[in-house]
C-alpha positions in Angstrom: 197.4 39.1 189.2 195.2 42.2 189.3 193.8 43.1 192.8 190.7 45.2 193.0 189.4 46.8 196.2 186.0 48.3 196.7 186.1 51.3 199.1 183.2 53.3 200.4 183.3 56.6 198.4 182.5 58.5 201.6 186.1 57.8 202.7 187.8 59.3 199.7 189.3 62.8 199.8 186.7 64.3 197.5 188.4 67.5 196.7 191.5 65.6 195.5 189.4 64.1 192.7 186.7 66.7 192.0 188.7 69.9 191.9 190.8 69.4 188.8 193.9 68.6 190.7 196.7 66.5 189.2 195.6 63.5 191.3 192.3 63.3 189.5 194.0 62.0 186.4 196.6 59.8 188.0 196.3 56.0 188.1 198.3 55.9 191.3 198.2 58.6 194.0 200.9 58.9 196.6 199.4 59.9 200.0 201.6 62.3 201.9 201.3 63.1 205.6 199.5 59.9 206.7 201.3 57.3 208.8 201.0 53.6 207.9 199.3 52.8 211.2 196.8 55.6 210.7 196.1 54.4 207.2 195.5 50.9 208.4 193.1 52.2 211.1 191.2 54.3 208.5 190.8 51.4 206.2 189.7 49.1 209.0 187.1 51.7 210.1 185.8 51.8 206.5 184.9 48.1 206.7 184.0 47.7 210.4 183.0 51.2 211.6 185.2 50.5 214.6 188.6 52.0 215.7 190.8 51.4 218.7 192.2 54.7 220.0 195.3 55.2 222.2 197.3 58.2 223.3 200.0 57.1 220.9 197.8 57.1 217.8 194.9 59.5 218.4 196.4 62.7 217.0 197.9 61.0 213.9 194.6 59.3 213.2 192.8 62.7 213.6 195.2 64.1 211.0 194.5 61.3 208.6 190.8 61.7 209.1 191.1 65.3 208.3 193.0 64.6 205.1 190.4 62.0 204.1 187.5 64.2 205.3 186.0 61.6 207.7 184.3 63.8 210.5 183.0 60.7 212.3 186.6 59.6 213.1 187.6 63.1 213.9 184.8 63.4 216.4 185.7 60.1 218.1 189.3 61.2 218.3 188.2 64.5 219.8 186.1 62.8 222.4 189.0 60.6 223.3 191.3 63.5 223.7 188.8 65.4 225.8 188.3 62.4 228.2 192.1 62.2 228.6 192.9 65.8 229.3 195.4 66.5 232.0 197.7 69.4 233.0 200.6 67.9 231.0 198.8 67.5 227.7 196.0 70.1 227.7 198.0 72.9 226.1 199.2 70.5 223.3 195.6 69.4 222.7 194.4 73.0 222.6 197.1 74.0 220.0 196.3 70.9 218.0 192.5 71.7 218.0 193.3 75.3 217.0 195.4 74.2 214.1 192.6 71.9 212.7 189.8 74.2 213.7 187.9 71.6 215.7 185.5 73.8 217.7 184.4 71.3 220.5 188.0 70.1 221.1 189.3 73.6 221.2 186.5 74.8 223.6 186.8 71.9 226.0 190.6 71.9 226.2 190.5 75.7 226.8 187.9 75.2 229.6 190.2 72.6 231.1 193.2 74.9 230.9 191.3 77.7 232.7 190.2 75.3 235.4 193.7 73.9 236.0 195.4 77.1 235.2 198.1 77.2 237.9 199.2 73.6 237.2 199.1 74.1 233.4 201.3 77.3 233.4 204.1 75.3 234.9 204.3 73.0 231.8 206.8 73.7 229.0 204.0 73.6 226.4 202.5 76.7 227.9 205.4 78.7 226.5 204.6 77.5 223.0 201.3 79.4 222.8 200.9 82.1 220.2 199.9 85.6 221.3 196.3 85.1 220.2 196.0 81.7 221.9 197.3 83.1 225.1 194.8 86.0 225.0 191.9 83.6 224.3 192.8 81.7 227.5 193.5 84.6 229.8 190.7 87.0 228.8 188.0 85.1 230.6 185.9 85.4 233.8 186.3 81.6 234.2 190.0 81.6 234.9 190.5 79.7 238.1 192.9 82.0 240.0 192.5 83.4 243.4 194.8 86.4 242.7 195.2 88.5 239.6 198.9 88.5 240.2 199.0 84.9 238.9 197.8 86.0 235.5 200.5 88.7 235.4 203.2 86.1 236.4 202.1 83.7 233.7 202.4 86.4 231.0 205.9 87.3 232.2 207.0 83.6 232.1 205.5 83.3 228.5 207.3 86.5 227.5 210.7 85.5 228.9 210.7 82.3 226.7 211.2 84.4 223.5 211.7 88.0 224.6 212.8 89.6 221.3 209.8 88.2 219.4 207.2 88.8 222.1 208.1 92.2 223.6 206.0 94.1 221.1 202.9 92.0 222.1 203.1 92.9 225.8 200.9 96.1 225.7 198.1 94.3 223.9 198.3 91.3 226.2 198.3 93.4 229.3 195.4 95.5 228.0 193.2 92.5 227.2 194.1 90.1 229.9 195.2 91.9 233.1 192.6 93.3 235.5 194.8 95.8 237.4 192.2 97.0 239.9 192.2 93.4 241.2 195.9 93.5 241.9 197.5 94.6 245.2 199.1 98.1 245.0 202.2 96.8 246.8 202.6 94.2 244.0 202.1 96.8 241.2 204.7 99.1 242.8 207.4 96.3 242.5 206.8 95.6 238.8 210.1 96.0 236.9 210.3 99.1 234.6 210.3 97.0 231.4 206.9 95.7 232.2 205.7 98.9 233.8 206.2 100.7 230.4 204.2 98.0 228.6 201.5 98.4 231.3 201.4 102.2 230.7 201.0 101.5 226.9 198.2 99.1 227.7 196.3 101.8 229.5 196.4 104.0 226.4 195.1 101.1 224.3 192.5 100.1 226.8 191.3 103.5 227.9 190.9 104.8 231.4 187.2 103.8 231.9 188.1 100.1 231.6 189.6 100.1 235.1 186.2 100.5 236.8 184.0 97.7 237.7 186.3 94.8 237.1 184.6 91.4 237.3 186.3 88.9 239.6 187.7 85.7 238.2 186.1 82.4 238.9 188.7 81.4 241.5 188.3 84.7 243.4 184.7 83.9 244.2 185.3 80.4 245.5 184.3 79.5 249.0 185.3 76.8 251.4 182.5 74.3 251.9 181.7 71.4 254.3 180.0 68.6 252.4 178.1 65.8 254.2 177.5 62.5 252.5 175.3 59.7 253.7 173.0 62.4 255.3 170.2 59.8 255.7 170.0 56.7 257.9 170.9 53.7 255.8 167.8 51.8 257.0 165.4 54.8 256.9 164.2 54.1 253.4 164.7 57.7 252.5 166.9 58.9 249.7 170.0 60.7 251.0 170.7 64.4 250.4 174.1 66.0 250.1 174.1 69.2 252.1 176.9 71.7 251.5 177.6 74.4 254.1 179.3 77.7 253.2 181.5 78.3 256.3 181.6 82.0 255.7 178.0 82.9 255.0 176.4 80.0 256.8 174.2 79.3 253.8 173.4 75.6 253.0 173.2 74.3 249.5 172.3 70.9 248.1 174.7 69.0 245.8 173.4 66.5 243.3 173.1 63.3 245.2 175.4 60.3 244.2 174.1 58.3 241.2 171.8 55.4 242.2 171.7 56.8 245.7 175.0 55.1 246.5 175.8 54.7 250.2 179.0 54.1 252.1 181.2 55.3 249.2 184.8 56.1 249.4 185.2 59.9 249.2 188.1 62.0 248.1 188.7 65.8 247.5 191.7 66.1 245.3 194.3 68.9 245.5 192.5 70.5 242.6 189.2 70.5 244.6 187.6 67.8 242.5 185.3 65.4 244.4 185.5 61.7 243.7 183.4 58.8 245.0 184.0 55.1 244.6 182.3 51.8 245.5 179.4 51.7 248.0 176.1 50.0 247.6 172.6 50.7 246.4 169.9 50.7 249.1 167.6 47.8 249.1 163.8 48.2 249.1 163.6 45.8 252.0 163.9 47.4 255.4 165.3 44.2 256.9 168.0 43.6 254.3 171.5 44.3 255.7 173.6 42.3 253.2 174.1 44.8 250.4 175.6 44.1 247.0 178.9 46.0 246.6 179.3 48.2 243.6 182.4 49.2 241.7 181.2 52.6 240.5 183.6 55.5 240.2 182.3 59.1 239.8 183.7 62.6 239.6 181.6 65.7 240.6 181.3 68.4 237.9 181.0 71.7 239.8 179.9 73.7 236.8 176.8 71.5 236.0 176.1 70.1 239.4 176.2 66.5 238.1 178.3 63.4 238.5 180.5 62.2 235.6 181.1 58.5 235.2 184.7 57.3 235.3 186.3 53.9 234.8 184.9 51.4 237.4 187.0 49.9 240.2 188.5 46.5 239.5 186.9 45.2 242.7 183.5 46.1 244.0 183.8 47.3 247.6 181.7 49.0 250.3 183.3 51.5 252.6 186.7 51.7 250.9 188.9 54.7 251.6 190.2 56.9 248.8 193.6 58.6 249.2 195.5 60.9 246.9 199.2 60.3 246.8 202.0 61.3 244.3 199.5 62.3 241.6 197.4 59.1 241.8 194.3 57.9 243.7 194.2 54.7 245.7 191.1 52.7 246.8 191.9 50.8 250.0 190.2 48.0 251.7 186.4 47.9 252.4 184.1 45.0 252.6 181.7 42.8 250.5 178.9 40.5 251.2 179.4 37.3 249.3 180.1 33.6 249.7 179.9 32.8 253.4 178.8 36.3 254.4 180.6 39.5 255.2 184.2 39.7 254.2 186.7 42.5 254.8 189.1 43.3 252.0 192.9 43.8 252.0 193.2 44.6 248.3 194.3 48.0 247.0 194.0 49.5 243.6 195.4 52.7 242.0 193.8 55.1 239.5 196.1 56.9 237.1 194.2 59.9 235.5 196.5 60.0 232.5 195.9 56.4 231.6 192.3 56.7 232.8 192.3 53.3 234.4 192.7 51.3 237.6 195.5 48.8 238.3 196.0 46.4 241.3 198.8 47.3 243.6 200.3 45.7 246.7 197.6 44.5 249.1 197.6 45.4 252.8 199.0 42.8 255.2 195.5 42.4 256.8 192.0 43.0 255.6 190.3 46.2 256.9 186.9 47.8 257.0 185.8 50.8 259.1 189.3 52.1 258.8 190.9 55.4 257.9 193.7 56.2 255.4 195.8 59.4 255.1 198.7 60.6 253.0 201.7 62.1 254.7 204.9 63.0 253.0 204.2 60.9 250.0 203.3 57.8 252.0 199.9 56.3 252.8 199.0 55.4 256.4 196.1 53.1 257.1 194.6 53.2 260.6 192.1 51.0 262.3 190.9 51.2 265.9 189.9 48.0 267.6 187.5 48.4 270.5 188.0 45.7 273.1 185.6 45.0 276.0 187.4 44.4 279.3 185.9 43.0 282.5 187.7 43.9 285.6 187.8 41.2 288.3 188.4 41.7 291.9 190.9 39.4 293.6 190.3 38.4 297.1 
């Protein structure tokens, strides 16, 4: 039996059949470098325009799409990898994007690395960067470090991984990446002779005038802020504002208000200074309404653009839940809803894993709680609730 398949020509590797290559005259072409699963996904996409991406298949599928010259699949894979960036995989994604020359994936992964720099440099993949890749990351005003010494220490760690091969690169890297006027004199005086010599050579390459007027890195200009949510009475009918107070200068700024004017959200500032909000309710147009519909929204604040980025929703809508960061994950705890026979407190708890980019249900609390507080201490979560009891003293005669 002879089987014939009709395949959209836009999914054929054109250069293979139009450039006079051997394959253009062969009846059967052996495709090298494409995994069977990736080939199946490509063919399925050709017929359905749909593809299911996972962390396990996304890079192999990107590679197949590159071979078959399918930019639409490449772009979908790139968006998936961008949305799943974390300190553990960001260097690998950046190296991958650099290899395939994907501009957006390379730029976004590099932005992420600079933002999470101190976490990323602890990863083993950081040591695999080439000299040019390392320079492209470090030579930026947007590097999120509060001290220039961190940049120097990252270079030393990268160098010590392959000393013989990398020693000759040190003067160029120091010249292009280190802003010595921003370093403490006491730190510079303790630099070992091996690196001091490379630094001296870097001054020759860079020139003496380059030491003047160094621009501070992004992390060096950061200020501690006090941010106030729900800065409007919930029954006032007014849209809330989110004032932000600089504790040093006393200046007050306005952050972009939560999407849909959400009220009574769970709020969390992560160790990386990212702001998250979850749950809450949308104000009713009725001034007498007190039974609000709970929402399951989950948002992260983007400092650079002053906007809220949508994240995977909670599994359970909840008003007034508490968000807690513990052991690298976020937890949404308790809260309340208005449904069924009225107002109900919740004892359910769910956990957000940023690497999987999803919520999962975890062990519920022994009792339902609202108007509670939750804190992390020594890798444990403590949930606190105060009960106010009225007591009437009686006088015994």
